[in-house]
TIDO-41401 format. One record per residue (C-alpha): residue in three letters; x, y, z. Coordinates in nm, 3 decimals, padded with zeros to 5 digits, always signed. Example, Ala and Ser with C-alpha at 12.3 -4.5 7.8 and 13.67 -1.06 7.14 Angstrom:
! TIDO-41401
("ALA",(+01.230,-00.450,+00.780)),
("SER",(+01.367,-00.106,+00.714)),
This chain:
! TIDO-41401
("MET",(-01.760,-01.833,-02.430)),
("SER",(-01.584,-02.146,-02.471)),
("ASN",(-01.717,-02.460,-02.290)),
("THR",(-01.325,-02.610,-02.296)),
("ILE",(-01.138,-02.472,-01.965)),
("ASN",(-00.762,-02.340,-02.074)),
("PRO",(-00.593,-02.447,-01.746)),
("ASN",(-00.248,-02.284,-01.870)),
("ARG",(-00.445,-01.971,-01.955)),
("LEU",(-00.617,-01.934,-01.631)),
("PHE",(-00.293,-02.041,-01.445)),
("ALA",(-00.116,-01.762,-01.608)),
("ALA",(-00.383,-01.495,-01.539)),
("CYS",(-00.379,-01.592,-01.179)),
("CYS",(+00.008,-01.547,-01.166)),
("ILE",(-00.030,-01.215,-01.335)),
("ALA",(-00.312,-01.100,-01.098)),
("LEU",(-00.081,-01.190,-00.825)),
("ILE",(+00.191,-00.991,-00.972)),
("THR",(-00.049,-00.699,-00.969)),
("THR",(-00.130,-00.757,-00.633)),
("ALA",(+00.243,-00.751,-00.540)),
("MET",(+00.312,-00.440,-00.727)),
("THR",(+00.076,-00.259,-00.527)),
("PHE",(+00.253,-00.331,-00.217)),
("ALA",(+00.574,-00.248,-00.351)),
("ILE",(+00.510,+00.091,-00.533)),
("ARG",(+00.271,+00.188,-00.251)),
("ALA",(+00.588,+00.159,-00.017)),
("GLY",(+00.782,+00.342,-00.281)),
("ILE",(+00.567,+00.639,-00.316)),
("LEU",(+00.538,+00.722,+00.053)),
("ASN",(+00.797,+00.999,+00.049)),
("GLN",(+00.614,+01.146,-00.232)),
("LEU",(+00.302,+01.156,-00.070)),
("SER",(+00.418,+01.271,+00.233)),
("VAL",(+00.541,+01.562,+00.061)),
("THR",(+00.292,+01.631,-00.182)),
("PHE",(-00.009,+01.629,+00.102)),
("ALA",(+00.192,+01.729,+00.400)),
("PHE",(+00.094,+01.405,+00.560)),
("THR",(+00.254,+01.271,+00.918)),
("ASP",(+00.365,+00.933,+00.905)),
("ARG",(+00.057,+00.852,+01.119)),
("GLU",(-00.163,+00.974,+00.850)),
("LEU",(+00.054,+00.744,+00.583)),
("GLY",(-00.013,+00.441,+00.822)),
("TRP",(-00.372,+00.507,+00.835)),
("ILE",(-00.411,+00.515,+00.412)),
("ASN",(-00.160,+00.209,+00.407)),
("SER",(-00.383,+00.013,+00.672)),
("MET",(-00.680,+00.053,+00.416)),
("ALA",(-00.501,-00.212,+00.175)),
("PHE",(-00.458,-00.443,+00.437)),
("LEU",(-00.808,-00.408,+00.568)),
("GLY",(-00.971,-00.444,+00.205)),
("PHE",(-00.764,-00.746,+00.172)),
("PRO",(-00.925,-00.981,+00.466)),
("VAL",(-01.241,-00.840,+00.393)),
("ALA",(-01.250,-00.969,+00.060)),
("MET",(-01.052,-01.289,+00.182)),
("MET",(-01.347,-01.366,+00.425)),
("VAL",(-01.637,-01.283,+00.185)),
("GLY",(-01.472,-01.482,-00.093)),
("GLY",(-01.373,-01.775,+00.113)),
("LEU",(-01.748,-01.789,+00.227)),
("LEU",(-01.884,-01.768,-00.105)),
("TYR",(-01.656,-01.943,-00.349)),
("ASN",(-01.842,-02.256,-00.308)),
("ILE",(-02.147,-02.068,-00.442)),
("VAL",(-02.031,-01.803,-00.678)),
("GLY",(-01.688,-01.984,-00.803)),
("ALA",(-01.388,-01.837,-00.917)),
("ARG",(-01.518,-01.662,-01.218)),
("THR",(-01.722,-01.397,-01.040)),
("LEU",(-01.459,-01.342,-00.775)),
("MET",(-01.180,-01.256,-01.049)),
("TYR",(-01.426,-01.034,-01.249)),
("LEU",(-01.464,-00.865,-00.882)),
("ALA",(-01.063,-00.845,-00.846)),
("PHE",(-01.025,-00.699,-01.182)),
("LEU",(-01.310,-00.421,-01.134)),
("SER",(-01.158,-00.358,-00.794)),
("HIS",(-00.812,-00.310,-00.905)),
("LEU",(-00.911,-00.105,-01.201)),
("LEU",(-01.142,+00.113,-00.971)),
("GLY",(-00.886,+00.153,-00.688)),
("LEU",(-00.610,+00.229,-00.943)),
("VAL",(-00.793,+00.548,-01.111)),
("LEU",(-00.923,+00.650,-00.769)),
("THR",(-00.575,+00.662,-00.644)),
("ILE",(-00.449,+00.833,-00.948)),
("THR",(-00.723,+01.119,-00.938)),
("ALA",(-00.714,+01.136,-00.531)),
("GLY",(-00.692,+01.483,-00.408)),
("GLY",(-00.597,+01.429,-00.040)),
("PHE",(-00.629,+01.185,+00.271)),
("TRP",(-00.987,+01.094,+00.240)),
("GLY",(-00.939,+01.015,-00.138)),
("LEU",(-00.614,+00.788,-00.073)),
("LEU",(-00.803,+00.643,+00.216)),
("ILE",(-01.121,+00.512,+00.004)),
("SER",(-00.891,+00.412,-00.324)),
("THR",(-00.640,+00.223,-00.104)),
("PHE",(-00.928,+00.009,+00.027)),
("PHE",(-01.044,-00.083,-00.308)),
("ILE",(-00.686,-00.178,-00.416)),
("GLY",(-00.666,-00.404,-00.100)),
("PHE",(-01.022,-00.543,-00.170)),
("ALA",(-00.917,-00.641,-00.516)),
("ASN",(-00.571,-00.815,-00.372)),
("GLY",(-00.786,-01.025,-00.118)),
("SER",(-01.030,-01.125,-00.387)),
("VAL",(-00.723,-01.246,-00.629)),
("GLU",(-00.610,-01.444,-00.317)),
("ALA",(-00.963,-01.588,-00.247)),
("ALA",(-01.036,-01.683,-00.591)),
("CYS",(-00.722,-01.825,-00.721)),
("ASN",(-00.598,-02.048,-00.419)),
("PRO",(-00.906,-02.278,-00.463)),
("LEU",(-00.918,-02.238,-00.833)),
("ILE",(-00.568,-02.380,-00.872)),
("VAL",(-00.661,-02.683,-00.654)),
("ASP",(-00.955,-02.732,-00.860)),
("ILE",(-00.745,-02.738,-01.204)),
("TYR",(-00.492,-02.912,-01.076)),
("HIS",(-00.594,-03.230,-00.862)),
("THR",(-00.262,-03.411,-00.867)),
("GLN",(-00.020,-03.142,-00.893)),
("LYS",(-00.185,-02.893,-00.568)),
("THR",(+00.134,-02.838,-00.391)),
("THR",(+00.369,-02.777,-00.691)),
("LYS",(+00.144,-02.535,-00.857)),
("LEU",(+00.084,-02.344,-00.555)),
("ASN",(+00.414,-02.291,-00.481)),
("LYS",(+00.482,-02.170,-00.816)),
("PHE",(+00.187,-01.940,-00.790)),
("HIS",(+00.284,-01.794,-00.454)),
("MET",(+00.632,-01.743,-00.572)),
("TRP",(+00.480,-01.437,-00.783)),
("PHE",(+00.422,-01.224,-00.465)),
("PRO",(+00.764,-01.180,-00.386)),
("GLY",(+00.848,-01.181,-00.746)),
("GLY",(+00.613,-00.925,-00.815)),
("ILE",(+00.719,-00.712,-00.535)),
("VAL",(+01.064,-00.741,-00.725)),
("ILE",(+00.907,-00.584,-01.043)),
("GLY",(+00.719,-00.306,-00.855)),
("SER",(+01.049,-00.225,-00.653)),
("LEU",(+01.274,-00.167,-00.947)),
("ILE",(+00.998,+00.005,-01.145)),
("SER",(+00.940,+00.240,-00.839)),
("ALA",(+01.328,+00.290,-00.814)),
("LEU",(+01.342,+00.360,-01.182)),
("MET",(+01.064,+00.610,-01.199)),
("THR",(+01.166,+00.799,-00.886)),
("LYS",(+01.529,+00.849,-01.033)),
("LEU",(+01.371,+00.973,-01.360)),
("ASN",(+01.145,+01.197,-01.140)),
("LEU",(+00.822,+01.061,-01.245)),
("GLY",(+00.543,+01.124,-00.988)),
("TRP",(+00.362,+00.898,-00.772)),
("GLN",(+00.042,+00.924,-01.013)),
("ALA",(+00.252,+00.787,-01.305)),
("GLN",(+00.386,+00.515,-01.079)),
("ILE",(+00.026,+00.405,-00.997)),
("ALA",(-00.082,+00.426,-01.381)),
("VAL",(+00.189,+00.164,-01.436)),
("MET",(-00.019,-00.099,-01.244)),
("LEU",(-00.291,-00.085,-01.491)),
("VAL",(-00.094,-00.263,-01.748)),
("PRO",(-00.076,-00.580,-01.571)),
("THR",(-00.457,-00.514,-01.457)),
("ALA",(-00.532,-00.532,-01.813)),
("ILE",(-00.346,-00.799,-01.904)),
("TYR",(-00.509,-01.037,-01.635)),
("GLY",(-00.839,-00.901,-01.725)),
("TYR",(-00.819,-00.975,-02.107)),
("MET",(-00.687,-01.334,-02.001)),
("ILE",(-01.020,-01.430,-01.790)),
("PHE",(-01.308,-01.282,-01.971)),
("GLY",(-01.493,-01.505,-02.199)),
("GLN",(-01.318,-01.791,-02.053)),
("SER",(-01.459,-02.127,-01.877)),
("PHE",(-01.388,-02.206,-01.516)),
("PRO",(-01.406,-02.509,-01.324)),
("VAL",(-01.716,-02.593,-01.102)),
("PRO",(-01.593,-02.575,-00.747)),
("VAL",(-01.510,-02.902,-00.604)),
("ASN",(-01.628,-02.837,-00.272)),
("THR",(-02.039,-02.818,-00.183)),
("GLU",(-02.202,-02.614,+00.021)),
("THR",(-02.236,-02.871,+00.287)),
("SER",(-01.852,-02.908,+00.323)),
("THR",(-01.859,-02.512,+00.364)),
("LYS",(-02.086,-02.560,+00.682)),
("ASN",(-01.831,-02.824,+00.807)),
("ASN",(-01.551,-02.565,+00.727)),
("ILE",(-01.750,-02.316,+00.955)),
("ARG",(-01.789,-02.558,+01.248)),
("ALA",(-01.390,-02.640,+01.244)),
("LEU",(-01.313,-02.287,+01.268)),
("PHE",(-01.374,-02.291,+01.616)),
("SER",(-01.099,-02.539,+01.731)),
("PRO",(-00.858,-02.378,+01.992)),
("LEU",(-00.553,-02.442,+01.779)),
("PHE",(-00.708,-02.273,+01.482)),
("ILE",(-00.802,-01.965,+01.685)),
("PHE",(-00.433,-01.980,+01.832)),
("MET",(-00.263,-01.980,+01.498)),
("LEU",(-00.490,-01.674,+01.375)),
("PHE",(-00.322,-01.502,+01.671)),
("CYS",(+00.025,-01.600,+01.541)),
("MET",(-00.046,-01.514,+01.183)),
("THR",(-00.086,-01.159,+01.313)),
("LEU",(+00.257,-01.151,+01.460)),
("THR",(+00.429,-01.352,+01.153)),
("ALA",(+00.260,-01.083,+00.900)),
("ALA",(+00.379,-00.786,+01.136)),
("SER",(+00.728,-00.950,+01.114)),
("GLU",(+00.724,-00.968,+00.746)),
("PHE",(+00.524,-00.653,+00.612)),
("GLY",(+00.581,-00.416,+00.905)),
("THR",(+00.960,-00.396,+00.772)),
("GLN",(+00.878,-00.428,+00.421)),
("GLN",(+00.566,-00.185,+00.403)),
("TRP",(+00.760,+00.087,+00.562)),
("VAL",(+01.131,+00.032,+00.360)),
("ASP",(+01.126,+00.367,+00.231)),
("ARG",(+01.052,+00.569,+00.530)),
("ILE",(+01.273,+00.343,+00.756)),
("PHE",(+01.568,+00.302,+00.539)),
("GLY",(+01.557,+00.617,+00.327)),
("ALA",(+01.853,+00.804,+00.531)),
("SER",(+02.044,+00.483,+00.581)),
("GLY",(+02.283,+00.509,+00.282)),
("ALA",(+02.125,+00.216,+00.116)),
("HIS",(+01.828,+00.263,-00.132)),
("PRO",(+01.492,+00.139,+00.003)),
("MET",(+01.366,+00.004,-00.297)),
("LEU",(+01.676,-00.215,-00.381)),
("VAL",(+01.659,-00.335,-00.022)),
("LEU",(+01.303,-00.428,-00.084)),
("ALA",(+01.403,-00.592,-00.413)),
("LEU",(+01.685,-00.780,-00.252)),
("VAL",(+01.467,-00.927,+00.022)),
("THR",(+01.147,-01.012,-00.188)),
("GLY",(+01.397,-01.144,-00.449)),
("LEU",(+01.574,-01.389,-00.219)),
("MET",(+01.224,-01.496,-00.107)),
("ALA",(+01.118,-01.553,-00.431)),
("LEU",(+01.413,-01.798,-00.492)),
("GLY",(+01.340,-01.962,-00.158)),
("ARG",(+00.994,-02.068,-00.231)),
("PHE",(+01.060,-02.179,-00.557)),
("PHE",(+01.358,-02.405,-00.509)),
("ALA",(+01.324,-02.512,-00.148)),
("GLY",(+00.939,-02.615,-00.143)),
("PRO",(+01.040,-02.993,-00.120)),
("ILE",(+01.282,-02.931,+00.169)),
("VAL",(+01.016,-02.727,+00.358)),
("GLU",(+00.766,-03.032,+00.290)),
("ALA",(+00.997,-03.280,+00.424)),
("LEU",(+01.034,-03.085,+00.768)),
("ASN",(+00.819,-03.038,+01.040)),
("PRO",(+00.596,-02.726,+00.963)),
("VAL",(+00.644,-02.601,+01.352)),
("GLY",(+01.013,-02.620,+01.306)),
("VAL",(+01.036,-02.432,+01.011)),
("LEU",(+00.831,-02.146,+01.212)),
("LEU",(+01.042,-02.170,+01.493)),
("LEU",(+01.365,-02.139,+01.305)),
("SER",(+01.201,-01.860,+01.075)),
("ALA",(+01.114,-01.662,+01.408)),
("ILE",(+01.494,-01.700,+01.546)),
("VAL",(+01.630,-01.553,+01.166)),
("THR",(+01.387,-01.294,+01.133)),
("THR",(+01.445,-01.169,+01.481)),
("ILE",(+01.850,-01.183,+01.424)),
("GLY",(+01.759,-01.013,+01.076)),
("ILE",(+01.544,-00.722,+01.204)),
("TYR",(+01.806,-00.669,+01.501)),
("LEU",(+02.085,-00.625,+01.261)),
("LEU",(+01.892,-00.399,+01.052)),
("SER",(+01.836,-00.170,+01.355)),
("GLY",(+02.223,-00.117,+01.373)),
("ALA",(+02.303,-00.116,+01.018)),
("SER",(+02.368,+00.160,+00.743)),
("GLY",(+02.546,+00.187,+00.405)),
("THR",(+02.619,-00.156,+00.283)),
("MET",(+02.554,-00.349,+00.603)),
("VAL",(+02.199,-00.278,+00.532)),
("TYR",(+02.199,-00.496,+00.239)),
("ILE",(+02.377,-00.756,+00.425)),
("SER",(+02.141,-00.763,+00.721)),
("ALA",(+01.824,-00.772,+00.486)),
("MET",(+01.957,-01.091,+00.336)),
("VAL",(+01.942,-01.254,+00.686)),
("PHE",(+01.588,-01.084,+00.748)),
("ALA",(+01.475,-01.249,+00.390)),
("LEU",(+01.603,-01.608,+00.494)),
("GLY",(+01.368,-01.557,+00.843)),
("VAL",(+01.058,-01.408,+00.643)),
("THR",(+01.077,-01.647,+00.374)),
("TYR",(+00.866,-01.933,+00.466)),
("PHE",(+00.662,-01.760,+00.731)),
("TRP",(+00.345,-01.701,+00.517)),
("PRO",(+00.335,-02.042,+00.325)),
("THR",(+00.434,-02.249,+00.602)),
("MET",(+00.151,-02.077,+00.816)),
("ILE",(-00.094,-02.164,+00.526)),
("GLY",(+00.054,-02.547,+00.513)),
("PHE",(+00.026,-02.586,+00.908)),
("ILE",(-00.343,-02.515,+00.887)),
("SER",(-00.381,-02.767,+00.573)),
("GLU",(-00.203,-03.048,+00.765)),
("TYR",(-00.341,-03.003,+01.159)),
("GLN",(-00.648,-02.845,+01.081)),
("PRO",(-00.778,-02.995,+00.726)),
("LYS",(-01.129,-02.976,+00.839)),
("THR",(-01.125,-02.602,+00.800)),
("GLY",(-01.053,-02.653,+00.433)),
("ALA",(-00.995,-02.365,+00.175)),
("LEU",(-01.220,-02.120,+00.392)),
("GLY",(-00.971,-02.192,+00.690)),
("MET",(-00.669,-02.082,+00.501)),
("SER",(-00.846,-01.777,+00.338)),
("LEU",(-00.928,-01.658,+00.669)),
("LEU",(-00.574,-01.738,+00.791)),
("GLY",(-00.458,-01.525,+00.534)),
("GLY",(-00.702,-01.266,+00.586)),
("ALA",(-00.592,-01.213,+00.978)),
("GLY",(-00.250,-01.150,+00.880)),
("MET",(-00.374,-00.885,+00.644)),
("PHE",(-00.613,-00.759,+00.901)),
("SER",(-00.332,-00.725,+01.161)),
("MET",(-00.136,-00.487,+00.951)),
("SER",(-00.458,-00.258,+00.927)),
("MET",(-00.424,-00.208,+01.289)),
("TRP",(-00.046,-00.207,+01.332)),
("ASN",(+00.044,+00.029,+00.995)),
("PRO",(-00.074,+00.353,+01.197)),
("VAL",(+00.098,+00.222,+01.518)),
("ILE",(+00.403,+00.207,+01.303)),
("GLY",(+00.395,+00.538,+01.139)),
("GLY",(+00.324,+00.654,+01.507)),
("TRP",(+00.658,+00.499,+01.619)),
("ILE",(+00.840,+00.677,+01.349)),
("ASP",(+00.684,+01.018,+01.452)),
("ASP",(+00.761,+00.964,+01.814)),
("ALA",(+01.134,+00.837,+01.715)),
("LYS",(+01.174,+01.164,+01.537)),
("ALA",(+01.071,+01.386,+01.802)),
("ASP",(+01.264,+01.203,+02.064)),
("ALA",(+01.575,+01.234,+01.840)),
("ILE",(+01.550,+01.609,+01.811)),
("ALA",(+01.479,+01.637,+02.166)),
("LYS",(+01.815,+01.451,+02.230)),
("GLY",(+01.988,+01.704,+02.018)),
("ILE",(+02.075,+01.466,+01.726)),
("PRO",(+02.205,+01.642,+01.417)),
("PRO",(+01.901,+01.700,+01.178)),
("GLU",(+02.094,+01.500,+00.909)),
("SER",(+02.057,+01.167,+01.123)),
("VAL",(+01.746,+01.245,+01.286)),
("GLU",(+01.590,+01.039,+00.997)),
("LEU",(+01.830,+00.729,+01.049)),
("ALA",(+01.791,+00.740,+01.422)),
("ALA",(+01.413,+00.716,+01.399)),
("GLY",(+01.415,+00.437,+01.143)),
("GLN",(+01.674,+00.245,+01.362)),
("ALA",(+01.449,+00.290,+01.656)),
("THR",(+01.120,+00.158,+01.455)),
("LEU",(+01.301,-00.145,+01.374)),
("GLN",(+01.383,-00.224,+01.735)),
("ASN",(+01.020,-00.218,+01.829)),
("LEU",(+00.964,-00.438,+01.524)),
("ALA",(+01.188,-00.681,+01.613)),
("LEU",(+00.965,-00.747,+01.931)),
("PHE",(+00.697,-00.945,+01.693)),
("PRO",(+00.953,-01.227,+01.581)),
("ALA",(+01.098,-01.242,+01.916)),
("VAL",(+00.752,-01.327,+02.090)),
("LEU",(+00.683,-01.566,+01.797)),
("ILE",(+01.028,-01.750,+01.917)),
("VAL",(+00.874,-01.839,+02.267)),
("ILE",(+00.533,-01.910,+02.106)),
("PHE",(+00.666,-02.161,+01.824)),
("ALA",(+00.925,-02.323,+02.078)),
("GLY",(+00.639,-02.395,+02.311)),
("LEU",(+00.424,-02.541,+01.986)),
("PHE",(+00.735,-02.746,+01.902)),
("ILE",(+00.756,-02.891,+02.223)),
("PHE",(+00.376,-03.001,+02.247)),
("ARG",(+00.357,-03.043,+01.852)),
("LYS",(+00.279,-03.423,+01.908)),
("LYS",(-00.037,-03.367,+02.115)),
("PHE",(-00.211,-03.225,+01.820)),
("ALA",(-00.019,-03.402,+01.533)),
("HIS",(-00.296,-03.654,+01.450)),
("LYS",(-00.604,-03.439,+01.558)),
């Protein structure tokens, strides 16, 4: 092992690991119909399988956030690689509901380990370029979803099965594994004492309140994206192209507008995001054909800054929570989806049954169910409009705490 740290190699490895993470989201969304046909799953059962990825993620982030100062980024990155490898292989060989449930949890755990390791690792490497490098790192989550969406769309068109689509993700997994093994990693900047201070700061009422808000911002973003195949499958638009369009715009927005977001008040950005997201989902709930793509662009503009601005809010207004606070906030967002995914699947099942009961023609049942589900999903950002408006009005009360 070399004793010299290669920051560019480690940063590139982090980016490829995040691309792998994003591809698991995109390709899983793209194979839901195939899983439904192969195993005769209901949408509620698909929701439970999906939820395991969102459960494994926060478990890894909470554990990784607490242990980072002790074990360092190397151990967490090794854990991410092994969990990705195990989860993907178990998914390919799964024979039914329980096999997919367990394998998807391992993939989620791997994804959370990537976040728990890479965010503080990048901060430890680039002391004077934290914001710039973190923005460029997080760009690869929507960027990776674009890659995964296009791969899934192409492989589906070529009639390649869901196992082959899962196997594709072994390639970036192997690449980032090769890039991290045998490399020297920086010693964590924080100490065990600072971790104890971080834990004490977590009990701030504002931090707990923002944890709740994060569950709603995550549901607004991922609730629509993760079910894109089932919601838009009968809309006349290609679901994976919709997902690629949304996440492509998100990647561009995060890469080019970082300085603009930093110049604005975070609460103002969150309020505007909630408004635009609500409008976008509402437009999607009545769209078909070409209008789906146009409405999706509005939705993308709304959700682009939700995740990074929520993290930035905690960094600015609750700095004593440190890296642990940021990890737990992200974990809360993903954990909420482990609860909401079965509910969303149930909404689709119930909407289908309702459409059939109303005598809607069979060819229009899927479209009606997708639009009804989107109307329910619009409630998440609508509630956030009220919350963030209040936060904006009273922001000066906590601005210097």
